[in-house]
C-alpha positions as a Python dict, from the first residue, in 0.01 Angstrom:
ca = {
    (1, 'M'): (0, 0, 0),
    (2, 'I'): (111, 364, 14),
    (3, 'I'): (132, 598, -284),
    (4, 'G'): (246, 955, -246),
    (5, 'G'): (218, 926, 129),
    (6, 'K'): (-148, 822, 108),
    (7, 'Q'): (-305, 489, 197),
    (8, 'V'): (-455, 313, -103),
    (9, 'I'): (-802, 159, -81),
    (10, 'A'): (-938, -62, -364),
    (11, 'I'): (-1304, -85, -439),
    (12, 'Y'): (-1449, -363, -664),
    (13, 'G'): (-1809, -257, -734),
    (14, 'G'): (-2066, -453, -916),
    (15, 'R'): (-2413, -608, -926),
    (16, 'F'): (-2296, -969, -879),
    (17, 'Q'): (-2621, -1129, -989),
    (18, 'P'): (-2493, -1380, -901),
    (19, 'M'): (-2119, -1373, -822),
    (20, 'G'): (-1938, -1617, -1049),
    (21, 'W'): (-1590, -1767, -1052),
    (22, 'H'): (-1472, -1489, -1285),
    (23, 'H'): (-1566, -1237, -1011),
    (24, 'R'): (-1378, -1448, -759),
    (25, 'M'): (-1069, -1441, -990),
    (26, 'T'): (-1091, -1059, -1013),
    (27, 'Y'): (-1115, -1036, -632),
    (28, 'E'): (-801, -1242, -597),
    (29, 'W'): (-626, -1008, -847),
    (30, 'M'): (-734, -708, -641),
    (31, 'V'): (-604, -858, -315),
    (32, 'E'): (-276, -960, -480),
    (33, 'T'): (-236, -604, -623),
    (34, 'F'): (-355, -390, -330),
    (35, 'G'): (-337, -616, -27),
    (36, 'Y'): (-607, -792, 173),
    (37, 'E'): (-654, -515, 429),
    (38, 'N'): (-708, -256, 153),
    (39, 'S'): (-944, -451, -76),
    (40, 'F'): (-1326, -447, -65),
    (41, 'I'): (-1612, -570, -281),
    (42, 'V'): (-1900, -319, -277),
    (43, 'S'): (-2253, -383, -397),
    (44, 'A'): (-2610, -259, -358),
    (45, 'G'): (-2921, -467, -357),
    (46, 'T'): (-3244, -348, -194),
    (47, 'K'): (-3467, -418, -499),
    (48, 'T'): (-3496, -700, -746),
    (49, 'G'): (-3576, -716, -1118),
    (50, 'P'): (-3528, -949, -1421),
    (51, 'K'): (-3151, -900, -1417),
    (52, 'D'): (-3121, -852, -1041),
    (53, 'P'): (-3285, -1149, -864),
    (54, 'L'): (-3080, -1129, -546),
    (55, 'L'): (-3097, -884, -255),
    (56, 'F'): (-2769, -783, -83),
    (57, 'D'): (-2768, -1049, 191),
    (58, 'E'): (-2835, -1315, -74),
    (59, 'K'): (-2553, -1188, -289),
    (60, 'K'): (-2324, -1198, 15),
    (61, 'M'): (-2427, -1560, 78),
    (62, 'V'): (-2315, -1653, -271),
    (63, 'A'): (-1992, -1457, -231),
    (64, 'M'): (-1910, -1639, 93),
    (65, 'G'): (-1975, -1964, -91),
    (66, 'H'): (-1694, -1856, -322),
    (67, 'G'): (-1472, -1807, -18),
    (68, 'I'): (-1504, -1428, 5),
    (69, 'P'): (-1480, -1320, 372),
    (70, 'E'): (-1796, -1163, 504),
    (71, 'E'): (-1600, -856, 614),
    (72, 'K'): (-1496, -792, 254),
    (73, 'F'): (-1844, -787, 93),
    (74, 'I'): (-1980, -442, 183),
    (75, 'Y'): (-2318, -280, 118),
    (76, 'E'): (-2337, 71, -30),
    (77, 'K'): (-2643, 222, -197),
    (78, 'V'): (-2436, 341, -497),
    (79, 'P'): (-2103, 157, -520),
    (80, 'Y'): (-1932, 407, -745),
    (81, 'A'): (-2053, 728, -570),
    (82, 'W'): (-1847, 785, -252),
    (83, 'K'): (-2075, 1062, -124),
    (84, 'T'): (-2354, 802, -66),
    (85, 'W'): (-2131, 563, 126),
    (86, 'K'): (-2191, 481, 495),
    (87, 'N'): (-2010, 153, 559),
    (88, 'I'): (-1677, 210, 387),
    (89, 'P'): (-1615, 537, 580),
    (90, 'A'): (-1697, 353, 902),
    (91, 'I'): (-1448, 75, 821),
    (92, 'L'): (-1183, 336, 736),
    (93, 'A'): (-1247, 511, 1063),
    (94, 'T'): (-1144, 203, 1258),
    (95, 'R'): (-803, 247, 1098),
    (96, 'G'): (-790, 620, 1166),
    (97, 'L'): (-857, 699, 797),
    (98, 'T'): (-1113, 905, 610),
    (99, 'L'): (-1209, 932, 241),
    (100, 'D'): (-1027, 1271, 245),
    (101, 'S'): (-699, 1099, 345),
    (102, 'V'): (-691, 796, 115),
    (103, 'L'): (-649, 721, -254),
    (104, 'L'): (-949, 534, -397),
    (105, 'F'): (-880, 283, -677),
    (106, 'Y'): (-1188, 146, -848),
    (107, 'V'): (-1138, -202, -997),
    (108, 'V'): (-1293, -244, -1343),
    (109, 'G'): (-1269, -525, -1594),
    (110, 'E'): (-1055, -496, -1904),
    (111, 'K'): (-1332, -623, -2127),
    (112, 'D'): (-1587, -371, -1992),
    (113, 'M'): (-1339, -87, -2049),
    (114, 'L'): (-1289, -193, -2410),
    (115, 'T'): (-1654, -257, -2501),
    (116, 'D'): (-1875, -33, -2297),
    (117, 'P'): (-1690, 163, -2027),
    (118, 'R'): (-1923, 304, -1757),
    (119, 'L'): (-1642, 481, -1581),
    (120, 'K'): (-1446, 693, -1824),
    (121, 'P'): (-1224, 996, -1765),
    (122, 'Y'): (-1324, 1312, -1951),
    (123, 'I'): (-1298, 1687, -1941),
    (124, 'K'): (-1606, 1868, -1804),
    (125, 'K'): (-1758, 2180, -1966),
    (126, 'N'): (-1577, 2399, -1718),
    (127, 'G'): (-1244, 2258, -1832),
    (128, 'M'): (-1184, 2052, -1518),
    (129, 'P'): (-1112, 1677, -1519),
    (130, 'S'): (-1397, 1439, -1420),
    (131, 'Y'): (-1393, 1249, -1097),
    (132, 'F'): (-1274, 918, -1247),
    (133, 'Q'): (-916, 930, -1381),
    (134, 'H'): (-643, 694, -1496),
    (135, 'Y'): (-354, 666, -1252),
    (136, 'V'): (-26, 771, -1413),
    (137, 'Q'): (279, 703, -1197),
    (138, 'G'): (471, 1016, -1112),
    (139, 'T'): (185, 1259, -1171),
    (140, 'P'): (6, 1456, -895),
    (141, 'I'): (-254, 1252, -709),
    (142, 'S'): (-571, 1353, -520),
    (143, 'A'): (-761, 1206, -227),
    (144, 'G'): (-1068, 992, -282),
    (145, 'T'): (-1311, 1281, -238),
    (146, 'E'): (-1157, 1461, -534),
    (147, 'H'): (-1062, 1182, -777),
    (148, 'G'): (-1107, 809, -809),
    (149, 'Y'): (-847, 615, -1007),
    (150, 'L'): (-934, 327, -1236),
    (151, 'A'): (-754, -3, -1174),
    (152, 'V'): (-812, -215, -1491),
    (153, 'A'): (-808, -581, -1399),
    (154, 'P'): (-711, -838, -1670),
    (155, 'H'): (-1000, -1009, -1833),
    (156, 'M'): (-1086, -1320, -1632),
    (157, 'E'): (-1223, -1579, -1871),
    (158, 'F'): (-1403, -1878, -1720),
    (159, 'I'): (-1603, -2116, -1943),
    (160, 'L'): (-1925, -2273, -1810),
    (161, 'P'): (-2017, -2638, -1873),
    (162, 'N'): (-2243, -2528, -2161),
    (163, 'K'): (-1933, -2378, -2332),
    (164, 'K'): (-2045, -2017, -2278),
    (165, 'E'): (-1823, -1767, -2103),
    (166, 'S'): (-1926, -1700, -1742),
    (167, 'S'): (-2119, -1375, -1695),
    (168, 'G'): (-2418, -1270, -1491),
    (169, 'T'): (-2660, -1344, -1773),
    (170, 'H'): (-2508, -1674, -1877),
    (171, 'L'): (-2482, -1790, -1510),
    (172, 'R'): (-2851, -1719, -1453),
    (173, 'E'): (-2949, -1907, -1764),
    (174, 'F'): (-2735, -2208, -1679),
    (175, 'L'): (-2794, -2235, -1304),
    (176, 'L'): (-3173, -2230, -1344),
    (177, 'D'): (-3175, -2600, -1457),
    (178, 'A'): (-2828, -2710, -1348),
    (179, 'D'): (-2790, -3037, -1155),
    (180, 'P'): (-2559, -3039, -850),
    (181, 'L'): (-2252, -3149, -1064),
    (182, 'G'): (-2324, -2877, -1320),
    (183, 'F'): (-2366, -2619, -1043),
    (184, 'E'): (-2030, -2709, -891),
    (185, 'K'): (-1852, -2697, -1227),
    (186, 'A'): (-2003, -2357, -1301),
    (187, 'M'): (-1951, -2200, -957),
    (188, 'G'): (-1646, -2382, -820),
    (189, 'F'): (-1835, -2507, -514),
    (190, 'Y'): (-2166, -2673, -429),
    (191, 'D'): (-2402, -2568, -153),
    (192, 'P'): (-2760, -2709, -171),
    (193, 'N'): (-2905, -2407, 8),
    (194, 'I'): (-2745, -2161, -236),
    (195, 'D'): (-2846, -2389, -525),
    (196, 'N'): (-3210, -2382, -421),
    (197, 'L'): (-3199, -2009, -341),
    (198, 'L'): (-3069, -1917, -690),
    (199, 'K'): (-3321, -2136, -871),
    (200, 'Q'): (-3605, -1993, -669),
    (201, 'K'): (-3496, -1632, -709),
    (202, 'I'): (-3403, -1651, -1080),
    (203, 'R'): (-3728, -1822, -1164),
    (204, 'G'): (-3920, -1571, -958),
    (205, 'V'): (-3794, -1263, -1135),
    (206, 'M'): (-3836, -1430, -1477),
    (207, 'T'): (-4208, -1448, -1416),
    (208, 'E'): (-4233, -1097, -1270),
    (209, 'G'): (-4119, -915, -1586),
    (210, 'I'): (-3956, -574, -1586),
    (211, 'K'): (-4026, -361, -1279),
    (212, 'R'): (-4078, 3, -1359),
    (213, 'R'): (-3834, 250, -1204),
    (214, 'N'): (-3846, 626, -1177),
    (215, 'R'): (-3548, 838, -1278),
    (216, 'N'): (-3426, 891, -920),
    (217, 'D'): (-3482, 536, -803),
    (218, 'E'): (-3199, 298, -714),
    (219, 'G'): (-3161, 61, -1011),
    (220, 'Y'): (-3283, 308, -1277),
    (221, 'G'): (-2977, 229, -1496),
    (222, 'S'): (-3049, -141, -1472),
    (223, 'Y'): (-3412, -78, -1558),
    (224, 'L'): (-3310, 101, -1878),
    (225, 'E'): (-3077, -185, -1959),
    (226, 'D'): (-3357, -436, -1918),
    (227, 'I'): (-3566, -250, -2173),
    (228, 'M'): (-3268, -232, -2409),
    (229, 'N'): (-3224, -606, -2386),
    (230, 'E'): (-3585, -664, -2465),
    (231, 'L'): (-3563, -436, -2769),
    (232, 'Q'): (-3262, -631, -2889),
    (233, 'H'): (-3454, -958, -2846),
    (234, 'I'): (-3745, -825, -3046),
    (235, 'K'): (-3515, -701, -3321),
    (236, 'K'): (-3342, -1040, -3352),
    (237, 'E'): (-3677, -1209, -3399),
    (238, 'F'): (-3725, -1021, -3727),
    (239, 'K'): (-3399, -1168, -3866),
    (240, 'S'): (-3380, -865, -4082),
    (241, 'R'): (-3028, -938, -4209),
    (242, 'T'): (-3144, -1259, -4373),
    (243, 'K'): (-3310, -1298, -4712),
    (244, 'E'): (-3638, -1408, -4549),
    (245, 'G'): (-3645, -1116, -4305),
    (246, 'K'): (-3548, -848, -4556),
    (247, 'R'): (-3898, -700, -4556),
    (248, 'Y'): (-3867, -620, -4181),
    (249, 'R'): (-3557, -406, -4210),
    (250, 'K'): (-3750, -84, -4167),
    (251, 'E'): (-3908, -208, -3843),
    (252, 'A'): (-3572, -338, -3719),
    (253, 'S'): (-3412, 0, -3794),
    (254, 'K'): (-3675, 178, -3583),
    (255, 'I'): (-3617, -62, -3293),
    (256, 'Q'): (-3245, 0, -3317),
    (257, 'D'): (-3307, 378, -3310),
    (258, 'A'): (-3510, 332, -2987),
    (259, 'Y'): (-3228, 118, -2845),
    (260, 'N'): (-2970, 384, -2921),
    (261, 'E'): (-3184, 656, -2752),
    (262, 'L'): (-3217, 447, -2439),
    (263, 'K'): (-2842, 377, -2442),
    (264, 'F'): (-2780, 755, -2465),
    (265, 'L'): (-3029, 810, -2178),
    (266, 'K'): (-2859, 544, -1963),
    (267, 'R'): (-2514, 704, -2013),
    (268, 'K'): (-2663, 1053, -1942),
    (269, 'H'): (-2805, 918, -1617),
    (270, 'E'): (-2469, 769, -1518),
    (271, 'R'): (-2295, 1094, -1610),
    (272, 'Q'): (-2545, 1293, -1397),
    (273, 'M'): (-2465, 1079, -1097),
    (274, 'E'): (-2099, 1158, -1147),
    (275, 'I'): (-2168, 1530, -1184),
    (276, 'E'): (-2362, 1533, -857),
    (277, 'N'): (-2062, 1366, -699),
    (278, 'D'): (-1829, 1634, -846),
    (279, 'Q'): (-2056, 1916, -710),
    (280, 'L'): (-2016, 1783, -358),
    (281, 'I'): (-1642, 1770, -415),
    (282, 'S'): (-1644, 2132, -527),
    (283, 'E'): (-1838, 2238, -219),
    (284, 'R'): (-1593, 2063, 9),
    (285, 'A'): (-1300, 2232, -181),
    (286, 'I'): (-1458, 2575, -132),
    (287, 'R'): (-1516, 2510, 238),
    (288, 'R'): (-1151, 2407, 279),
    (289, 'A'): (-1017, 2705, 75),
    (290, 'T'): (-1222, 2965, 268),
    (291, 'G'): (-1163, 2802, 604),
    (292, 'I'): (-1537, 2834, 683),
    (293, 'D'): (-1537, 2515, 888),
    (294, 'D'): (-1254, 2652, 1102),
    (295, 'Y'): (-1421, 2992, 1161),
    (296, 'T'): (-1516, 3014, 1529),
    (297, 'G'): (-1845, 3184, 1454),
    (298, 'C'): (-1954, 2950, 1172),
    (299, 'N'): (-2239, 2807, 1382),
    (300, 'E'): (-2370, 3141, 1515),
    (301, 'K'): (-2714, 3247, 1401),
    (302, 'F'): (-2742, 3492, 1111),
    (303, 'D'): (-3067, 3694, 1100),
    (304, 'R'): (-3197, 4052, 1100),
    (305, 'D'): (-3127, 4104, 1471),
    (306, 'S'): (-2770, 3976, 1444),
    (307, 'V'): (-2703, 4213, 1150),
    (308, 'R'): (-2843, 4509, 1338),
    (309, 'E'): (-2633, 4418, 1642),
    (310, 'F'): (-2320, 4405, 1421),
    (311, 'F'): (-2372, 4759, 1276),
    (312, 'N'): (-2457, 4898, 1619),
    (313, 'K'): (-2095, 4834, 1720),
    (314, 'F'): (-1982, 5112, 1481),
    (315, 'K'): (-2215, 5385, 1608),
}
């Protein structure tokens, strides 16, 4: 697919813990929309936690069980931050492409965009648009190192055998005790090795509890989300909206305040990652505008002796 003379590359990023049939349906939509050669699933996975039982190679195994080709399930440390990518640029290079020469479309779910959008266009304090933008046909477009465009996939609803809608959380809960027939109905395939792997890994992280993360660690956002989920669980136990739990409304309110603060902190962390991405973009723009990379003496040393030598030319 070509838009405005630029090759389009579609990125479907996510945690995929584990990948479910609804993820497979979104992948198929991406391929149908952007073409097989231009479509990639991108995920991280070097650490585990209560909501992240699988490492990258284990996630890829599940994806391949769904029929996703191995070459289409790509590891990147931060799926939504192109400046951290190593593998996608290498794949593009085999086609004579770079991130500077392509349009990047990031596939996001319609439901996520309506309820709690992580990737949202906005205007920065300096008056410039943020990295992520909506694509509007006929308007000026920028390469993937300047802007990423959101491709909102239709909501893919898939109901599990227990009548709950398929999601990472609901899948982990169901697959933990599912028999082979239940596994196949929930996942769309059955593989005894993957079945045993998921049961072992999900059960393992459930007993580990929440793993502490520092602010700059990979998975810090998921760490905050885990704490938020625990707070919500504690709040529900009070049943403060019922007549019996009325006396606990003050405690429930304080827990909700803590939840809201963590939600603000999580979004601030995600926004900071985007700002750092924008800063790198600005640096690249300056280098292109000034032509510093094309200057023949850009790699020459610059010290006291070189300055003295320069001024001696005018004596």
